[in-house]
N, C-alpha and C positions, 0 to 999 in steps of 0.2 A: 504494500500500500504506500502511496506517496506521502511524504512528510514535509510540510503539512498538507491538508486537503486543499486549501485555498491560499497558496503562497503569496499571490499578489495582494490579497486582502489583509493577510497577516503583516506583510511588509509595510503596507500603507498605514496600518494601525501603529506599528512600531515607530515609524517616522513621526506620527502624530504624538506619541508618548514622548519622544525625544524633544519635539518642539514645545511641549507643555511642561517639560522638566518633571516628568513622572517616572517612577521606577516600574510601575505596573498599572494595569487597569483591571478592576473587578467587574466583569460583564454579567449583569443580572437580567437584562431585558430579553425575553424569549426570542424575539426576532433577531436580535443582535447575536445571541448565542448561535442560532442556526446559520446566520450569514457568515460567521467566522469559522465555524467548526463543522457544519453539516449535521449537528445534533438536533433532532426534531421533536424531542419530548416537550410536551406542553405543560405549562404551569396550571395549577388549579385556580382557586380564588386568589385574591391579591396577596394574602399572607402565606401562600404556599408556593414552593419553588421546586422545579425539576432539576435544579443545579445551577452552577455558575462557572464561568471561565475566569481564569487568571492568566493574563498575558503580559509578559515582560520581555526585555531583549533576549533573555536566556531561557524562558520557561513558557510552555504551552500546557496549561493545566485545565482539565475539566473535572470539577468536584461535584459529586452527587451522592445520593443514598442508595441503599441496596435495591430499591425498586427499579432503578434505571441503569445499573452497572452494565448489564449485558448489552443494552441498547447503546449506551455511550461507547463501549468498546467497538461495537460494530459500525457505528455511524461517524465516529470522530477519529479516524486514523491520524497519527501524528501528534495527538494530544496524550499526555500522561493522565490516565484516569485514576482519580482518587475517590475512594468511598469513605464518607464520614458517617459516624455512628451517633455522636452527640448532637449534631447539627452544625451547619456551616459556620455560623457566627461563633460557636464555642471553640471550634478547632482551628479557625483561620489564624488567630494571632500567633500561635506557635509556628505554624507553617510559614507565615510572612517573615518572622525572625530568622527562621532556618534558611530562607531564600534571600536574605539580606535586602528586603524591600522596606523602604522607609517612607517614601512618598507614594501613597496608594490612591489612585483615582477610583471612584466608584460612581455608578449610574444613579444619580440622585433622584431621577424620575421614578425609579423602581424601588428604592430603599425607603421604608417608612421611618418616621421619626423614632418610633419605638425600637426598630431594628438598629438604627444608627446609634442610639444611646446604649443599647446592649453591646454592640461591637466596641464602642469606645470603652465601656467598662471592662470588657474582656481583655482589651489591649492594656488597660491600666493594671489589671490584676496580674497579667503576664509580664509586666514591666517592659513592654515592648516600646521601642523607639520608632513609632509608626504614626504618621500624620495622614488623616483621611481628607481627601480633596474632592469635592463634588464635581462631576463632569456630566454634561448633558448632550454633547454633540460629537464626541470623538468618532464613534462608530457610525452615527447617523450621517455625518458628512461624507463618509466613504460610500454609504448606501445610496446617495442621491443619484449618482451616475451608474447606470446599469451596464453590466457586461453582456456579452452575446447570449450566455446561458440564461440570464435573468430575462432578457428581452424575449427569447424563444419561449420560455415558460409562460410569460404574460400573454404572448400572442396565442398560445394554446388555450389559455384561460378565456380570452376574448372569443375564440372560436367555439368553445363549449357553451358559453353564455349565449352567443348568437344562434347556435344550433337549437338550444332550448327555446329561445324566443320564437323562432320560425315554427317549431312544433306547437307552441302555445297558440299562435295566431290561427292555426288550422282548426283548433278546437274551442276557441273562445265563443261564447254564446250569451245572449241576453239572459239574465237571471242568475249568472254565476256570482258568487260572493268574492270580496277582496281576499279573504283567507283561502278560499278554494283556489283562486288564481295564483296566489303566492306559492301555495303548496305544490301546484302542478309545475310551476316554473322551477322550483327547487328539484323536484323529481326528474324533470327533463334534463337539468344540468348534470345530475348524477349519471343519468343514462348516457349522456354525451361524453362521459369520461372525467368529469370534475371530481375532486376530492370532497367537495361540498360547496355551499355558497360562501362567498368572501365576506358577507355581512348579512344582516337580516333583510330579506327581500321585501321591498315595498310594492304593494298594489293598492292604489288609492283611486276611488271612484267619485265623480262629481265634486262637490264642495270639499271633500276630504283631500283632493289633490292639491288644494291650496296650502296644505301642511307639508313643507319640504321633507320632513321625516315622519310621515304618517305611518301609523301601525295598522296593518290589515285587520279588518273586523268583519262584521256581518252585512255591511252594505252591499247591495246587489246591483249589477250592471243593468242599466235601462237605456232605451232608445234615446239618442241625442246627448248622452253623457260622456264626459271625459274619463279616460282610464290612464293614469300615470303609473308607469312601471320603472322601478330602479332596482337593479339586480346585478350580481356578478358571480363569477365562478372562481374557484381556487384550484390551481394546478401546480404541483411541486412547491407548494407554499405561496405561490405568487398570485396576486389578485387582479381580476378584471372588475370594471365598474362602468355600467351602462345605464342610461335613462332614455326612455322613449315615451311619447304621449300619443295616445290613440283616441279616436272618437267613434262612438257606436252609431253608425248611420251618417246622415248628411251633417256636416259641421255647420254651426251657425256663424254669424259674422264675427262675434267675439273670438271664437276659436280661430278663425282664419287670420284675423288681425294679430292675435297673440302668437300664433304658431309661426307666421311669416316673420314677425319681429325677432323671435327667439332663434329661428333658423338663420336669419341674416346675421344676428349678433354672434352666433357660434362660428359661422363661416368666416367672418371678418377677424374674429379673435384668433382662429387657427391660422389664418393668413399672416398674422402679425408675429407668430411664434418662430423664433430662431435663436441660436446660441448668442448670448450677449444681451438679449432683450430683458429689461427689468420686468419682473412678474406683475408689478402694479400697473405697468403700461399696457400689458395684454388685457388685464382685468378692465382697465379704463376703456379700451376699444369696445368691448361688449356692453359695458354699463352705459356708455354714451349713446349707443344705438337704441337701447331700451328706453333711456330717458327721452331722447328726441322723438320717439314714437308715442310719447304721452303716458308712459308707465313708470315715471319716477317714483321711487319708494316701494315698488312692487317686485324688486329683485334684491333681496336682503342678504343672501349668503355670498360667499366668495365664488369666483368664476371657476376655480378648480384647485386641484391638489396633486401631489405626487402619489404614485402607487408602488407597491413592492410586496414585501412580506407582510406589511401592514396595509390596510386599505387606505389610510390617510398618512402620508409621509411628506417630508419636504421634497420639493419646494411648494409654497402656497401661492396661488394666483389670486391675490387679494389686494384691496386698496391700501391695506396696512403692511403689506409684505415688503421686506428689504431684499428678498431673494432675487438672484439674477439667473436666467436660464443658461444651462450648459448642454453641450451635445450629449446625447444618450440619457438624458432625463426622460422619465415617463410621467406624463401629467394628464389629468382629465380636463375637459373644457365643457362646462355644464351651466350655461346661462338659463335663467327661468323667469317667468312672470307668474305671480300668484295673486288671484283676485278672490277675497273672502266672499263666501256665499255663492260663488260660481265654480271656481276650481283653479288649477294651475297647469302651466305648460313648462316642462323641462326637457331639454335634449342634451345628452351627454355622450361624448366620444372620448377615447383615449388616444393620445398621440405620443410619438417619439420625437423629441427635440433633435434636430440635426443642425449642421453648421448654418445653413441658409434657409431652412424651411422646417415644417412639421410633417412627419409621416403619420397619417391616420391609420390606426390599427383596425378600425371597424369596417365592415362591409355592408351593414344593413342600410336599406334605402330610407333616407330621412323624409322623403316625400310620400311614402306609402303609410299613411296614418289613418285611413278610414277602415273601420271594421264593418263588413257587410252584415246586415241584419238577417 
C-alpha cells in the first residue's frame, strides 16, 4: 500500500503547519479526516467521535477505539493506527510529550468547550509543555480546490441525482404529497447508484415553496401549483446539489415572470464565473437582475456555495463573502424568488470554476418545467 494514501494533501497540510508555526494538527472534523487519510467512519452525535488524526512533519497518526480499528487499518494505509482505551483526551497528553509536540493546533469548530477544558486539565496533570492553538481553516483551505478524483466523484453524484429526477418526472401525478415525492426521489437516487442523499430532500408545493428550506409534509400537488425540488446524491462521499421548479399544468403569468427572471439571473451569474473573480461580484450579477425585475427583497439567501465532502463548503457566493474564485473550485449557482402566499422559484446548477469560464456539470433542460396533467 502507498504511504501515505494522499501524499499531495499531506504535503500541503505540512506546509501549512510550517507557515503557522505549529508542531502538529489534531484533525477532528469527519470530512477532514476522510480527505487526508481515506478513513470513512462517521461520527455519531456531536459529542461522539470515530477518531482523530494527528499530523506533524514526522508523524501520521490515526487514533480511534476498538470499534473502528479494523476499518482504520484497512482504509488508512500509511497512517500509524493507535487504539485508545480510556478515551482520546485522556491518552493524548502523554503521546504528545512522547512525540515532542509543543504547539498543537486543533479544529476549534469541532472541539467543545467542555472537551477543551478537559484536555487542558489532562495536559496540566501530565505536566506537559503543550500549548493548544485553535485552527479553523488549515484543512478547509486545501479542500476548496478539487483534484480530478474529487471532480469525477461529484460528476457521478450529479448524474445519479439527475437520473433520479428524470424517473420522478415520469411518475409525478396530481394528488401526490410532498413527503411521497421526496421519498421517491431518494429511492430513485439509491437505485441510480448513490450512497444516499447528500442532504434532506426538499419537495415543496404551492405556498410552501416560498420557504427556501421547506420540510416535506402532507400537502398534495394540485393543478396550477408550483413544485420546488432541491435534492442531491452522494457518491464516494462527494455531494451533488440541484434545484428545479416545476408547474403542474399551464403556468400563470406570475410563474412565467419569476421563472424567466431566475433563469436569466442564473445564466448571467454563470457567465461571470472565472478564476480570479470575487465571489461577491458573481452574487451581485444575479441579485441585480432580480432587483431590476421588480423583486427586490425576494431573494434573501446567498447565490451559492462550494460543495465537496460537505454539502456546504467554501467558497461562498454571497454579498458578505471575501472569497475569490480559483480554478477547480466546485460551486452551486442557485438564485431564487420567493413570494409569500404564492410560492417560490429556485434553479440550481453546479459548476466547475476554470481559468476563463465555468463548466456546468448539469445536463437537465432548464426550460422543461411544465408537468402534464
